[in-house]
GUGU-472299 format. One line per field, with one value per atom (N, C-alpha, C): residue in three letters; atom name; residue number from 1; x, z, y. Coordinates in nm, 2 decimals. Example, Ala and Ser with C-alpha at 12.3 -4.5 7.8 and 13.67 -1.06 7.14 Angstrom:
// GUGU-472299
type	ala;ala;ala;ser;ser;ser
atom	N;CA;C;N;CA;C
seq	1;1;1;2;2;2
X	1.32;1.23;1.32;1.28;1.37;1.29
Z	0.78;0.78;0.78;0.71;0.71;0.79
Y	-0.57;-0.45;-0.33;-0.22;-0.11;0.00
This chain:
// GUGU-472299
type	unk;unk;unk;unk;unk;unk;unk;unk;unk;unk;unk;unk;unk;unk;unk;unk;unk;unk;unk;unk;unk;unk;unk;unk;unk;unk;unk;unk;unk;unk;unk;unk;unk;unk;unk;unk;unk;unk;unk;unk;unk;unk;unk;unk;unk;unk;unk;unk;unk;unk;unk;unk;unk;unk;unk;unk;unk;unk;unk;unk;unk;unk;unk;unk;unk;unk;unk;unk;unk;unk;unk;unk;unk;unk;unk;unk;unk;unk;unk;unk;unk;unk;unk;unk;unk;unk;unk;unk;unk;unk;unk;unk;unk;unk;unk;unk;unk;unk;unk;unk;unk;unk;unk;unk;unk;unk;unk;unk;unk;unk;unk;unk;unk;unk;unk;unk;unk;unk;unk;unk;unk;unk;unk;unk;unk;unk;unk;unk;unk;unk;unk;unk;unk;unk;unk;unk;unk;unk;unk;unk;unk;unk;unk;unk;unk;unk;unk;unk;unk;unk;unk;unk;unk;unk;unk;unk;unk;unk;unk;unk;unk;unk;unk;unk;unk;unk;unk;unk;unk;unk;unk;unk;unk;unk;unk;unk;unk;unk;unk;unk;unk;unk;unk;unk;unk;unk;unk;unk;unk;unk;unk;unk;unk;unk;unk;unk;unk;unk;unk;unk;unk;unk;unk;unk;unk;unk;unk;unk;unk;unk;unk;unk;unk;unk;unk;unk;unk;unk;unk;unk;unk;unk;unk;unk;unk;unk;unk;unk;unk;unk;unk;unk;unk;unk;unk;unk;unk;unk;unk;unk;unk;unk;unk;unk;unk;unk;unk;unk;unk;unk;unk;unk;unk;unk;unk;unk;unk;unk;unk;unk;unk;unk;unk;unk;unk;unk;unk;unk;unk;unk;unk;unk;unk;unk;unk;unk;unk;unk;unk;unk;unk;unk;unk;unk;unk;unk;unk;unk;unk;unk;unk;unk;unk;unk;unk;unk;unk;unk;unk;unk;unk;unk;unk;unk;unk;unk;unk;unk;unk;unk;unk;unk;unk;unk;unk;unk;unk;unk;unk;unk;unk;unk;unk;unk;unk;unk;unk;unk;unk;unk;unk;unk;unk;unk;unk;unk;unk;unk;unk;unk;unk;unk;unk;unk;unk;unk;unk;unk;unk;unk;unk;unk;unk;unk;unk;unk;unk;unk;unk;unk;unk;unk;unk;unk;unk;unk;unk;unk;unk;unk;unk;unk;unk;unk;unk;unk;unk;unk;unk;unk;unk;unk;unk;unk;unk;unk;unk;unk;unk;unk;unk;unk;unk;unk;unk;unk;unk;unk;unk;unk;unk;unk;unk;unk;unk;unk;unk;unk;unk;unk;unk;unk;unk;unk;unk;unk;unk;unk;unk;unk;unk;unk;unk;unk;unk;unk;unk;unk;unk;unk;unk;unk;unk;unk;unk;unk;unk;unk;unk;unk;unk;unk;unk;unk;unk;unk;unk;unk;unk;unk
atom	N;CA;C;N;CA;C;N;CA;C;N;CA;C;N;CA;C;N;CA;C;N;CA;C;N;CA;C;N;CA;C;N;CA;C;N;CA;C;N;CA;C;N;CA;C;N;CA;C;N;CA;C;N;CA;C;N;CA;C;N;CA;C;N;CA;C;N;CA;C;N;CA;C;N;CA;C;N;CA;C;N;CA;C;N;CA;C;N;CA;C;N;CA;C;N;CA;C;N;CA;C;N;CA;C;N;CA;C;N;CA;C;N;CA;C;N;CA;C;N;CA;C;N;CA;C;N;CA;C;N;CA;C;N;CA;C;N;CA;C;N;CA;C;N;CA;C;N;CA;C;N;CA;C;N;CA;C;N;CA;C;N;CA;C;N;CA;C;N;CA;C;N;CA;C;N;CA;C;N;CA;C;N;CA;C;N;CA;C;N;CA;C;N;CA;C;N;CA;C;N;CA;C;N;CA;C;N;CA;C;N;CA;C;N;CA;C;N;CA;C;N;CA;C;N;CA;C;N;CA;C;N;CA;C;N;CA;C;N;CA;C;N;CA;C;N;CA;C;N;CA;C;N;CA;C;N;CA;C;N;CA;C;N;CA;C;N;CA;C;N;CA;C;N;CA;C;N;CA;C;N;CA;C;N;CA;C;N;CA;C;N;CA;C;N;CA;C;N;CA;C;N;CA;C;N;CA;C;N;CA;C;N;CA;C;N;CA;C;N;CA;C;N;CA;C;N;CA;C;N;CA;C;N;CA;C;N;CA;C;N;CA;C;N;CA;C;N;CA;C;N;CA;C;N;CA;C;N;CA;C;N;CA;C;N;CA;C;N;CA;C;N;CA;C;N;CA;C;N;CA;C;N;CA;C;N;CA;C;N;CA;C;N;CA;C;N;CA;C;N;CA;C;N;CA;C;N;CA;C;N;CA;C;N;CA;C;N;CA;C;N;CA;C;N;CA;C;N;CA;C;N;CA;C;N;CA;C;N;CA;C;N;CA;C;N;CA;C;N;CA;C;N;CA;C;N;CA;C;N;CA;C;N;CA;C;N;CA;C;N;CA;C;N;CA;C;N;CA;C;N;CA;C;N;CA;C;N;CA;C;N;CA;C;N;CA;C;N;CA;C;N;CA;C;N;CA;C;N;CA;C;N;CA;C;N;CA;C;N;CA;C;N;CA;C
seq	1;1;1;2;2;2;3;3;3;4;4;4;5;5;5;6;6;6;7;7;7;8;8;8;9;9;9;10;10;10;11;11;11;12;12;12;13;13;13;14;14;14;15;15;15;16;16;16;17;17;17;18;18;18;19;19;19;20;20;20;21;21;21;22;22;22;23;23;23;24;24;24;25;25;25;26;26;26;27;27;27;28;28;28;29;29;29;30;30;30;31;31;31;32;32;32;33;33;33;34;34;34;35;35;35;36;36;36;37;37;37;38;38;38;39;39;39;40;40;40;41;41;41;42;42;42;43;43;43;44;44;44;45;45;45;46;46;46;47;47;47;48;48;48;49;49;49;50;50;50;51;51;51;52;52;52;53;53;53;54;54;54;55;55;55;56;56;56;57;57;57;58;58;58;59;59;59;60;60;60;61;61;61;62;62;62;63;63;63;64;64;64;65;65;65;66;66;66;67;67;67;68;68;68;69;69;69;70;70;70;71;71;71;72;72;72;73;73;73;74;74;74;75;75;75;76;76;76;77;77;77;78;78;78;79;79;79;80;80;80;81;81;81;82;82;82;83;83;83;84;84;84;85;85;85;86;86;86;87;87;87;88;88;88;89;89;89;90;90;90;91;91;91;92;92;92;93;93;93;94;94;94;95;95;95;96;96;96;97;97;97;98;98;98;99;99;99;100;100;100;101;101;101;102;102;102;103;103;103;104;104;104;105;105;105;106;106;106;107;107;107;108;108;108;109;109;109;110;110;110;111;111;111;112;112;112;113;113;113;114;114;114;115;115;115;116;116;116;117;117;117;118;118;118;119;119;119;120;120;120;121;121;121;122;122;122;123;123;123;124;124;124;125;125;125;126;126;126;127;127;127;128;128;128;129;129;129;130;130;130;131;131;131;132;132;132;133;133;133;134;134;134;135;135;135;136;136;136;137;137;137;138;138;138;139;139;139;140;140;140;141;141;141;142;142;142;143;143;143;144;144;144;145;145;145;146;146;146;147;147;147;148;148;148;149;149;149;150;150;150
X	1.01;1.04;1.05;1.13;1.11;1.05;0.94;0.89;1.01;0.99;1.07;1.17;1.24;1.41;1.37;1.28;1.25;1.25;1.14;1.11;1.21;1.30;1.41;1.53;1.53;1.59;1.55;1.46;1.39;1.40;1.39;1.37;1.48;1.60;1.74;1.78;1.75;1.85;1.75;1.62;1.56;1.57;1.60;1.64;1.76;1.86;2.02;2.02;1.94;1.93;1.85;1.75;1.70;1.75;1.84;1.92;2.08;2.08;2.24;2.17;2.04;1.96;1.94;1.92;1.90;2.03;2.15;2.18;2.31;2.29;2.36;2.29;2.15;2.04;2.07;2.06;2.15;2.25;2.36;2.50;2.50;2.43;2.44;2.30;2.23;2.18;2.25;2.30;2.39;2.45;2.60;2.64;2.61;2.51;2.53;2.41;2.32;2.22;2.13;2.08;1.96;1.90;1.80;1.78;1.86;1.91;1.99;1.92;1.85;1.86;1.90;2.07;2.20;2.21;2.17;2.18;2.04;1.97;1.81;1.85;1.90;1.97;2.09;2.18;2.26;2.22;2.14;2.07;2.01;1.91;1.82;1.90;2.01;2.04;2.15;2.17;2.21;2.11;2.01;1.87;1.88;1.84;1.82;1.95;2.05;2.18;2.19;2.10;2.11;2.00;1.87;1.77;1.78;1.87;1.91;2.00;2.12;2.20;2.13;1.97;1.89;1.83;1.78;1.75;1.84;1.96;2.04;2.10;2.07;2.16;2.02;1.85;1.76;1.78;1.76;1.82;1.95;2.03;2.12;2.12;1.99;1.97;1.89;1.77;1.69;1.66;1.75;1.75;1.63;1.56;1.38;1.44;1.39;1.38;1.29;1.17;1.06;1.06;1.15;1.21;1.29;1.35;1.42;1.32;1.22;1.13;1.10;0.98;0.94;1.03;1.17;1.30;1.27;1.27;1.29;1.18;1.07;0.96;0.96;0.99;1.01;1.11;1.21;1.33;1.25;1.19;1.17;1.11;0.94;0.87;0.95;1.01;1.08;1.17;1.25;1.35;1.28;1.18;1.17;1.03;0.95;0.93;1.02;1.13;1.23;1.27;1.28;1.35;1.29;1.18;1.06;1.03;1.04;1.00;1.11;1.24;1.29;1.34;1.32;1.41;1.30;1.16;1.07;1.12;1.13;1.16;1.36;1.39;1.52;1.52;1.42;1.41;1.31;1.24;1.08;1.22;1.27;1.35;1.48;1.58;1.68;1.70;1.79;1.80;1.79;1.86;1.87;1.73;1.69;1.54;1.41;1.44;1.37;1.39;1.53;1.55;1.52;1.49;1.49;1.30;1.25;1.10;1.10;1.12;1.07;1.10;1.22;1.23;1.12;0.99;0.93;0.78;0.79;0.64;0.52;0.42;0.28;0.26;0.21;0.15;0.22;0.31;0.43;0.45;0.42;0.46;0.30;0.19;0.10;0.09;0.15;0.11;0.17;0.33;0.44;0.33;0.30;0.23;0.09;0.04;-0.11;-0.09;-0.16;-0.14;-0.20;-0.29;-0.30;-0.20;-0.15;-0.05;0.03;0.16;0.22;0.17;0.04;0.00;-0.01;-0.03;-0.07;0.12;0.20;0.32;0.40;0.36;0.48;0.41;0.24;0.21;0.27;0.25;0.33;0.43;0.53;0.65;0.67;0.62;0.58;0.59;0.46;0.40;0.53;0.55;0.63;0.80;0.84;0.99;0.93;0.82;0.79;0.77;0.72;0.72;0.87;0.91;1.04;1.24;1.17;1.24;1.18;1.07;1.01;1.10;1.13;1.19;1.32;1.40;1.55;1.59;1.50;1.50;1.51;1.42;1.41;1.50;1.58;1.65;1.80;1.81;1.97;1.91;1.76;1.84;1.82;1.77;1.78;1.89;2.02;2.21;2.20;2.21;2.27;2.19;2.07;1.98;2.07;2.08;2.03;2.20;2.23;2.36;2.49;2.52;2.56;2.77;2.83;2.93;3.05;3.17;3.21;3.30
Z	5.33;5.41;5.56;5.65;5.79;5.81;5.90;5.94;6.12;6.16;6.30;6.25;6.18;6.14;6.08;6.00;5.98;6.06;6.15;6.21;6.37;6.39;6.46;6.41;6.28;6.19;6.21;6.18;6.18;6.27;6.41;6.56;6.62;6.56;6.57;6.53;6.35;6.29;6.30;6.33;6.39;6.52;6.59;6.75;6.73;6.66;6.64;6.56;6.44;6.37;6.45;6.54;6.62;6.68;6.76;6.85;6.82;6.71;6.62;6.57;6.50;6.45;6.53;6.69;6.84;6.82;6.88;6.91;6.84;6.70;6.61;6.65;6.63;6.61;6.81;6.90;7.01;7.04;6.99;7.01;6.91;6.80;6.70;6.77;6.86;6.90;7.04;7.10;7.24;7.18;7.08;7.03;6.98;6.91;6.83;6.90;7.01;7.08;7.03;6.89;6.87;6.75;6.67;6.63;6.44;6.42;6.29;6.15;6.04;5.99;5.90;5.96;5.88;5.98;6.10;6.19;6.20;6.15;6.09;5.98;5.92;5.74;5.76;5.89;5.89;5.99;6.05;6.11;5.96;5.97;5.90;5.77;5.72;5.65;5.70;5.78;5.85;5.92;5.96;5.99;5.85;5.73;5.59;5.54;5.56;5.55;5.64;5.77;5.85;5.78;5.75;5.76;5.61;5.52;5.39;5.36;5.53;5.54;5.63;5.65;5.74;5.61;5.50;5.39;5.30;5.31;5.23;5.30;5.46;5.53;5.52;5.52;5.51;5.37;5.25;5.12;5.11;5.14;5.13;5.19;5.35;5.41;5.37;5.27;5.21;5.02;5.00;4.86;4.84;4.88;4.84;4.85;4.72;4.81;4.87;4.90;4.98;5.11;5.13;5.29;5.37;5.19;5.28;5.29;5.19;5.17;5.31;5.42;5.50;5.66;5.60;5.74;5.73;5.60;5.62;5.64;5.62;5.65;5.83;5.88;6.03;6.13;6.02;6.10;6.10;5.93;5.97;6.06;6.06;6.18;6.31;6.36;6.52;6.48;6.44;6.41;6.45;6.36;6.41;6.48;6.55;6.69;6.80;6.78;6.87;6.87;6.79;6.76;6.79;6.74;6.78;6.93;6.95;7.12;7.25;7.18;7.27;7.23;7.13;7.10;7.17;7.21;7.24;7.42;7.48;7.60;7.65;7.59;7.57;7.61;7.50;7.47;7.55;7.63;7.76;7.87;7.91;8.04;8.07;7.96;7.97;7.96;8.04;8.04;7.90;7.78;7.66;7.62;7.63;7.59;7.64;7.72;7.81;7.75;7.79;7.72;7.52;7.48;7.33;7.33;7.41;7.43;7.51;7.58;7.60;7.51;7.46;7.31;7.23;7.24;7.16;7.14;7.01;7.10;7.09;7.20;7.27;7.14;7.01;6.94;6.93;6.89;6.87;7.03;7.11;7.23;7.25;7.26;7.21;7.13;7.04;6.89;6.95;7.00;7.05;7.18;7.24;7.43;7.37;7.26;7.22;7.16;7.23;7.27;7.13;7.03;6.92;6.80;6.82;6.74;6.75;6.85;6.88;6.87;6.88;6.84;6.63;6.60;6.49;6.39;6.46;6.42;6.39;6.51;6.57;6.48;6.40;6.34;6.19;6.12;6.01;6.00;6.12;6.09;6.07;6.16;6.18;6.00;5.98;5.83;5.73;5.75;5.61;5.65;5.73;5.71;5.72;5.81;5.72;5.59;5.51;5.36;5.30;5.32;5.31;5.37;5.44;5.52;5.41;5.34;5.30;5.14;5.10;4.97;4.97;5.09;5.13;5.15;5.21;5.27;5.12;5.05;4.90;4.87;4.84;4.75;4.81;4.93;4.99;4.94;4.94;4.95;4.78;4.70;4.55;4.50;4.54;4.57;4.61;4.68;4.75;4.65;4.60;4.54;4.36;4.31;4.18;4.14;4.24;4.18;4.27;4.22;4.32;4.33;4.42;4.45;4.40;4.31;4.27;4.38
Y	-2.41;-2.29;-2.31;-2.36;-2.38;-2.24;-2.23;-2.09;-2.05;-2.14;-2.12;-2.07;-2.15;-2.04;-1.87;-1.89;-1.76;-1.65;-1.70;-1.61;-1.53;-1.70;-1.65;-1.55;-1.59;-1.48;-1.34;-1.28;-1.24;-1.15;-1.20;-1.17;-1.10;-1.19;-1.18;-1.07;-1.03;-0.96;-0.83;-0.83;-0.71;-0.67;-0.75;-0.67;-0.56;-0.68;-0.63;-0.45;-0.43;-0.39;-0.24;-0.25;-0.14;-0.09;-0.20;-0.12;-0.02;-0.08;-0.01;0.09;0.10;0.24;0.33;0.30;0.34;0.45;0.38;0.40;0.51;0.50;0.56;0.74;0.71;0.82;0.88;0.80;0.88;0.95;0.86;0.95;1.05;1.04;1.19;1.27;1.24;1.38;1.40;1.31;1.37;1.47;1.42;1.48;1.62;1.63;1.74;1.87;1.79;1.81;1.86;1.80;1.82;1.75;1.74;1.61;1.68;1.56;1.55;1.49;1.51;1.45;1.35;1.41;1.32;1.20;1.20;1.08;0.97;1.07;0.98;0.90;0.95;0.87;0.79;0.84;0.68;0.60;0.58;0.52;0.39;0.47;0.40;0.30;0.38;0.27;0.18;0.19;0.09;0.01;0.01;-0.02;-0.16;-0.11;-0.16;-0.24;-0.21;-0.29;-0.41;-0.41;-0.56;-0.64;-0.61;-0.66;-0.74;-0.65;-0.73;-0.85;-0.82;-0.91;-1.07;-1.04;-1.13;-1.19;-1.11;-1.19;-1.31;-1.19;-1.28;-1.46;-1.44;-1.53;-1.63;-1.61;-1.66;-1.76;-1.65;-1.69;-1.82;-1.79;-1.92;-2.01;-2.02;-2.14;-2.21;-2.14;-2.21;-2.22;-2.13;-2.17;-2.07;-2.00;-1.94;-1.80;-1.70;-1.52;-1.54;-1.58;-1.57;-1.59;-1.69;-1.66;-1.62;-1.48;-1.35;-1.21;-1.25;-1.13;-1.15;-1.28;-1.28;-1.24;-1.24;-1.26;-1.06;-1.06;-0.91;-0.84;-0.87;-0.81;-0.84;-0.94;-0.95;-0.87;-0.82;-0.78;-0.66;-0.66;-0.42;-0.38;-0.49;-0.46;-0.45;-0.55;-0.57;-0.47;-0.42;-0.33;-0.12;-0.18;-0.01;-0.04;-0.12;-0.17;-0.08;-0.15;-0.13;0.01;0.09;0.20;0.28;0.28;0.41;0.43;0.30;0.29;0.33;0.26;0.32;0.40;0.50;0.62;0.73;0.71;0.75;0.73;0.65;0.67;0.71;0.75;0.77;0.99;1.01;1.14;1.22;1.10;1.18;1.15;1.07;1.06;1.11;1.17;1.22;1.38;1.40;1.56;1.64;1.55;1.61;1.63;1.53;1.50;1.58;1.60;1.71;1.84;1.91;2.05;2.07;1.96;1.96;1.98;1.89;1.87;2.06;2.09;2.22;2.38;2.34;2.42;2.43;2.33;2.33;2.45;2.52;2.56;2.49;2.56;2.53;2.39;2.48;2.36;2.25;2.26;2.12;2.03;2.09;2.03;1.95;2.04;1.88;1.79;1.87;1.73;1.60;1.65;1.51;1.43;1.51;1.44;1.36;1.41;1.32;1.20;1.13;0.96;0.86;0.98;0.94;0.96;1.05;1.10;1.02;1.02;0.89;0.72;0.70;0.53;0.58;0.66;0.68;0.63;0.74;0.79;0.63;0.55;0.45;0.29;0.36;0.21;0.26;0.39;0.41;0.40;0.47;0.36;0.24;0.16;0.01;-0.04;0.03;-0.02;-0.06;0.09;0.09;0.02;0.03;-0.08;-0.20;-0.28;-0.40;-0.41;-0.32;-0.35;-0.28;-0.20;-0.19;-0.31;-0.34;-0.44;-0.58;-0.59;-0.72;-0.71;-0.58;-0.54;-0.59;-0.51;-0.53;-0.71;-0.74;-0.87;-0.97;-0.96;-1.01;-0.99;-0.87;-0.83;-0.92;-0.94;-1.01;-1.12;-1.17;-1.32;-1.35;-1.28;-1.27;-1.26;-1.15;-1.18;-1.29;-1.39;-1.46;-1.61;-1.63;-1.76;-1.74;-1.58;-1.57;-1.54;-1.50;-1.45;-1.55;-1.69;-1.75;-1.73;-1.72;-1.70;-1.81;-1.74;-1.85;-1.95
């Protein structure tokens, strides 16, 4: 297992999936002018498809499922870190994000402005996507290693 190739593939696919998921969510937000669960679901599905492909690529290159699991975990963590961080920045500095923030009541506004809440939500999101990214990367690698194409 080439660790550099695993890290390189995980970082590349993680960055791509994070940016694509962010684009889907932001486009949906600016079209609808509200956060819809459907844009979040579509963004998450796109993220996991790209992460599964990262595992499949690594499974094909190394012939091992474990390489896909590690690649998927790295890609999942990077993807969610990019998605979560840039989404917070976009919602903070754009007029549509400011309007959505001012539409919240005082309790919700205090909660989303709390640094501990922001750090905890980022941590939980990244940890969960590392776990699910590893599962999807492993599934992608397994499909490449175990089910040979004719």
